[in-house]
C-alpha positions as CSV (number, residue, x, y, z in Angstrom):
1,X,6.6,-12.1,9.0
2,X,4.5,-14.8,7.5
3,X,2.2,-16.6,9.9
4,X,0.4,-19.8,8.9
5,X,-3.1,-20.2,10.2
6,X,-5.2,-23.4,10.4
7,X,-6.9,-22.4,7.2
8,X,-4.4,-21.0,4.7
9,X,-5.4,-19.0,1.7
10,X,-3.6,-17.6,-1.4
11,X,-3.3,-14.1,0.2
12,X,-1.3,-15.6,3.1
13,X,1.0,-17.8,1.0
14,X,4.6,-17.0,0.5
15,X,6.0,-16.0,-2.9
16,X,6.0,-19.1,-5.1
17,X,3.3,-20.9,-3.2
18,X,-0.5,-21.3,-3.7
19,X,-2.9,-22.8,-1.2
20,X,-6.3,-24.3,-1.7
21,X,-8.3,-24.8,1.5
22,X,-10.4,-27.9,2.0
23,X,-13.2,-28.8,4.3
24,X,-10.7,-30.2,6.8
25,X,-9.4,-26.7,7.4
26,X,-5.9,-27.8,6.7
27,X,-5.9,-27.8,2.9
28,X,-3.2,-28.6,0.4
29,X,-0.1,-26.6,-0.4
30,X,1.9,-26.6,-3.6
31,X,5.2,-24.9,-3.1
32,X,7.9,-24.5,-5.7
33,X,10.3,-27.4,-5.3
34,X,8.1,-29.2,-2.8
35,X,5.8,-32.1,-3.6
36,X,2.0,-31.7,-2.9
37,X,1.2,-32.6,0.7
38,X,-2.1,-33.1,2.5
39,X,-2.9,-32.9,6.2
40,X,0.3,-31.1,7.0
41,X,1.5,-31.0,10.6
42,X,2.8,-27.8,12.1
43,X,6.4,-29.0,11.5
44,X,5.6,-29.9,7.9
45,X,4.3,-26.3,7.4
46,X,7.4,-24.8,8.9
47,X,9.7,-26.9,6.8
48,X,7.7,-26.0,3.6
49,X,7.9,-22.3,4.4
50,X,11.6,-22.4,5.0
51,X,12.2,-24.1,1.7
52,X,9.9,-21.7,-0.1
53,X,11.5,-18.6,1.5
54,X,14.9,-19.8,0.4
55,X,13.9,-19.2,-3.3
56,X,14.3,-15.4,-2.6
57,X,17.3,-15.7,-0.2
58,X,19.7,-14.1,-2.7
59,X,17.4,-11.3,-3.8
60,X,18.7,-7.8,-2.9
61,X,16.7,-4.7,-3.6
62,X,16.6,-1.0,-2.6
63,X,13.4,0.5,-3.8
64,X,12.0,3.7,-2.3
65,X,8.7,5.0,-3.7
66,X,6.6,8.1,-2.8
67,X,3.0,7.3,-3.6
68,X,0.5,10.2,-3.9
69,X,-3.3,9.8,-4.3
70,X,-6.3,12.1,-4.0
71,X,-9.7,12.1,-2.3
72,X,-12.4,11.8,-5.0
73,X,-12.9,15.2,-6.6
74,X,-10.1,16.6,-4.4
75,X,-12.7,17.3,-1.7
76,X,-11.4,18.3,1.8
77,X,-12.8,15.3,3.6
78,X,-10.0,14.1,5.9
79,X,-10.5,16.1,9.1
80,X,-7.6,17.1,11.3
81,X,-9.0,15.2,14.3
82,X,-9.1,11.9,12.3
83,X,-5.7,12.4,10.6
84,X,-3.5,10.6,13.0
85,X,-5.9,7.6,13.3
86,X,-6.1,7.3,9.6
87,X,-2.3,7.4,9.2
88,X,-1.8,4.7,11.8
89,X,-4.4,2.5,10.1
90,X,-2.7,2.9,6.7
91,X,0.7,2.1,8.4
92,X,-0.8,-1.1,9.7
93,X,-1.9,-2.1,6.2
94,X,1.5,-1.5,4.8
95,X,3.2,-3.4,7.6
96,X,0.9,-6.4,7.4
97,X,1.9,-6.7,3.7
98,X,5.6,-7.0,4.8
99,X,6.5,-3.6,3.5
100,X,8.3,-0.7,5.2
101,X,6.4,2.6,5.7
102,X,9.0,5.4,6.1
103,X,6.7,8.5,6.1
104,X,3.0,9.3,5.7
105,X,1.0,12.4,5.7
106,X,-2.8,12.7,5.1
107,X,-3.9,16.1,4.0
108,X,-7.6,17.0,3.8
109,X,-7.7,16.2,0.1
110,X,-4.8,13.9,-0.6
111,X,-2.2,11.6,1.0
112,X,1.6,11.1,0.6
113,X,3.2,7.7,1.5
114,X,6.9,6.9,1.3
115,X,7.5,3.2,1.2
116,X,10.5,0.9,1.2
117,X,9.2,-1.6,-1.3
118,X,10.1,-5.3,-1.2
119,X,9.7,-7.2,-4.5
120,X,7.1,-9.7,-3.2
121,X,4.1,-7.5,-4.0
122,X,3.1,-5.3,-7.0
123,X,2.9,-1.6,-6.1
124,X,-0.5,-1.3,-7.6
125,X,-1.8,-4.1,-5.4
126,X,-0.3,-2.5,-2.3
127,X,-1.8,0.9,-3.1
128,X,-5.1,-0.8,-3.8
129,X,-5.0,-2.4,-0.3
130,X,-4.2,0.9,1.3
131,X,-7.1,2.7,-0.4
132,X,-9.7,0.0,0.0
133,X,-8.7,-0.7,3.6
134,X,-8.7,3.0,4.6
135,X,-12.0,3.6,2.8
136,X,-13.6,0.8,4.7
137,X,-12.2,2.0,8.0
138,X,-13.6,5.5,7.4
139,X,-17.0,4.1,6.4
140,X,-17.2,1.6,9.3
141,X,-16.4,4.3,11.8
142,X,-18.9,6.8,10.2
143,X,-16.4,9.6,10.1
144,X,-18.6,11.5,7.6
145,X,-22.3,11.5,6.7
146,X,-21.8,11.0,2.9
147,X,-19.9,8.5,0.9
148,X,-16.1,8.6,1.0
149,X,-13.8,7.3,-1.8
150,X,-10.4,7.9,-3.1
151,X,-9.9,8.9,-6.8
152,X,-8.9,6.1,-9.1
153,X,-5.1,5.8,-9.7
154,X,-2.1,7.3,-8.1
155,X,1.3,8.9,-8.7
156,X,4.4,7.0,-7.9
157,X,7.9,8.5,-7.8
158,X,11.1,6.7,-7.1
159,X,14.2,7.9,-5.1
160,X,17.7,6.8,-4.1
161,X,18.7,6.2,-0.5
162,X,20.6,9.5,-0.5
163,X,17.4,11.4,-1.2
164,X,15.3,10.0,1.6
165,X,15.9,12.7,4.2
166,X,14.7,15.4,1.7
167,X,11.6,13.4,0.8
168,X,10.8,12.7,4.4
169,X,11.0,16.4,5.3
170,X,8.9,17.2,2.2
171,X,6.1,14.9,3.3
172,X,6.4,16.0,6.9
173,X,6.0,19.7,6.0
174,X,3.0,19.3,3.7
175,X,1.1,22.1,5.5
176,X,3.9,24.5,4.8
177,X,4.0,23.6,1.1
178,X,0.3,23.9,0.7
179,X,0.2,27.4,2.2
180,X,1.8,28.4,-1.1
181,X,0.4,26.0,-3.6
182,X,-2.6,23.8,-4.2
183,X,-2.5,20.0,-4.4
184,X,-3.1,20.2,-8.1
185,X,-0.1,22.5,-8.6
186,X,2.0,20.2,-6.4
187,X,1.0,17.1,-8.3
188,X,1.5,18.5,-11.7
189,X,4.9,19.8,-10.6
190,X,5.9,16.3,-9.5
191,X,4.8,14.8,-12.9
192,X,6.8,17.4,-14.8
193,X,9.9,17.0,-12.5
194,X,9.9,13.2,-13.1
195,X,9.1,13.8,-16.8
196,X,6.0,11.6,-16.7
197,X,3.8,12.1,-19.7
198,X,0.3,13.2,-18.8
199,X,-2.7,15.2,-20.0
200,X,-3.7,17.8,-17.4
201,X,-7.4,17.6,-18.6
202,X,-7.8,14.1,-17.3
203,X,-5.7,13.9,-14.1
204,X,-8.4,14.8,-11.7
205,X,-12.0,13.5,-11.8
206,X,-14.7,16.0,-10.9
207,X,-17.0,15.3,-8.0
208,X,-20.1,14.9,-10.1
209,X,-18.5,12.0,-12.1
210,X,-17.9,9.9,-8.9
């Protein structure tokens, strides 16, 4: 859902639109196929958005991505009692971006997220929002004495619809998997399974380099 506020900005604009706010709080909108307009009424805004949205009306996609990213230095910083809260917060970030979160599991040193991705946002931007937003949430609530951060980068692995049940169960049962293997072993296994070129020496950044 796209909600227009009294003071629109680029981050709120629909695909194909760019807004520049003015001192009036209403600003100007330039939308593909629509002439520039000033001092738009609520009805004008709704009409503009409907026309802009129609530019993607015939776009059909089915994109399922499992995203995996680690705590800086693979430290065990996500405590069990904070896990559910963090997962809910991340889910909210994904939902506010208009994406579908299918499964999520925060382990002490890493996180798995399965997303039904719509083509109105780059995956790297979405993951950046999840990591930045969750980092700020952890810091603002003072869940730990020291500094928390996620490691740079992430792994992304695509699946067909027929594979979703298996992936969901895999994410759900992370504790069972990690009773037998470390996160490093799991991550390298995923990279090899999907035939992603990598250098094992540089995948994980040591704590003292953070």
